[in-house]
N, C-alpha and C positions, 0 to 999 in steps of 0.2 A: 504494500500500500504506500501511497505517497503521503507522508506525514509532514505537515508544515511545522508543527511544534507540539510539545507536550509540556504541561506545567501544572503545579498545584496552586490553587487559590480558593477564594470563596466565590460561589456562584453570585454574580453581581446583579442579576435581573430576573424578573418573573417569579413564579411560584416558589422556587427554591432559593430565593435571595438569602445570602448569609450562610448557606450550606457549604462545608468544606468539600472540594471536589478535585478530581484528577481531570484535566482538560486534554482531550485529544482533538487537535485541530488538523483536519485533513486538507490537503492542498487542492486548489482548483474550484471553479464555480461555473455553472452553466448560464449565469446572468452577469451583466455588467452594470450594477446599480451605481448611479453617480454619487450616492451618499454613503457607500460602503466605507467603514472605518477600519477594515481589517486587511492587512497584507497577507494573503494566503497563497501566493504563487510559488514561492520557493518550497523545496521539500527534500526529505531524505527518504529512501526506501526502507520500509520496515515490514517484517512478516507479521501475521496475526499473532503468532506465538511470541514474537518479540514485543509487540504492543502489550499483550497480557502480562508478560514478565516485567516490563517496565512499570506498568500500572500497579502490579502486585507488590512492588517494593515500597509503595507509598501507603500511608495510613487511610486516607479517605476511601470509602467503598462506594462512592457516588462518582460515576464517570459521565462527563458531558462531551458528547461527540459533536463537533462543530466544524466550521469551515470558514470560508467558502461555502460550498454545498456538500455536506458529508454524504448525502444519498448517492452521489456519483461513485463512491467507493465502498461504503459500509455494506458488509455482508452478514447474512444470517449466521454463518459459521463464527464470525468474530463476536457477534452478540451472544451466541451460545457459549463460547469460550469465556467471555467476560462474566456471564452468569455463573458458570462452573467455578470461577475464581471468587465468587461472592460479591460481584458488583451489581449495583442498581444502574441501569443504562438509560440515560437521557440523551435525546438528540435535539439539536436546534437546526431547523430546515426551512427552506423557502417554500416547500410544498409542491414543487413542480415535478418531482420524480417519486415513483413508488418507493416505499420503505420495506426493508426486510422485516419479517415477523419477529416478535419477541421483545421489542423495545418497550421499556417500562414506562417512559414518559416522553411524549412527543410535543415539543414546543414548535409551533409553526408561525413564522413571520411571513405571511403570504406575499409573494411577488410573482409577476408573470402569469403564466397559464397554470394554475394550481390544479393538481390531480388528487390531492388528499381530500377526503370527505369527513373524516372523524379524527380529531386530535385531542390531546389532553388540555393544551393551552394554546390559545390563539393570541398572538402578540402583534398588534398593528402599530407600525411607526406612524406617529401623528405629527403632521406638519401644518395643520390648520385647515382652512377652507377647502384646499385642493385634495384632501385625503379621500381616497376612494373606498368607501365602506361597502360598495357593491360586491367587491371581491370576497367578502366574508359570508355572503348569503348562502353559498353552497357548502360551507364548512361548519360542521357541528363541533362544539368544544365544551369541555367541562368548565373552563375558565376563559374569560375574555379580558385582555389587557391592552391598554393604550400606553405607548412609550413615546415620550416627546423625542422628536428627531434632533440629534446633535448636529448642528450646522457648523460648529467650530467658531461661531460668533456669539460671544456671551450675551449681548443685548438681544439678538434674535432668539437665542435659546430661552431667555427669560419670557419673552412674548409667547413662544410656542408652549412652554410649560404652563403659563397662565391660561392659555386657550385650551390646552389639554385638560386641565383641572375643571375649567368651566364646562367643557363638553361632558366630562364624566359626571359632574353634578346634575346635568340634565338628562343623562343616559346611564342610569345606575347598573345596567348590564355589564358595563366596563369598569375595570379598576386600574389604578395607576401602576405602571412599572417604570422604575427609575434605574439608570445605569449606576448603581452604587459603587461598583468597582472603580469607576472614573472619579467619583466623589472622594473615595478613600485612597486614590492614587495607587491602586494595586492592579495587577494584571487580570 
């Protein structure tokens, strides 16, 4: 597999915010979102057994498979091996590709032509009036989260945060997801 990086940190956003986790960032993506804040192109080759061995040397038993778009590479055999090693497997996906069976928690931040119909957590990046809520009509989720888009401009980010909160207060189906890892200056 093409692995961009692995690291230990706290899950910074969504349902598991604050949970210690082993992050497996896979390289590559099938989309080119202009607001993407992740450099995921470089990689080193790792076998599934190598990934499980590296993760197993760490204490957290929560693994977050992310990218880029991890569904380009994630296999059922890796998910099974991680479960055998005692891991809870979470994926963060754009929803445009089918997922292997057995993933414990699916966080979908929908972009493009979404094929997933049922997820655990739907996380929509909120940027104000131009946010397309139509994309979520075909996706059923246990939890719905709005996350203010980080534009890199502090003043604009404050406006987007204010507007996100105002939207949630009027639409209580949604709850707020903040990128706490950025606030805490951790990876």
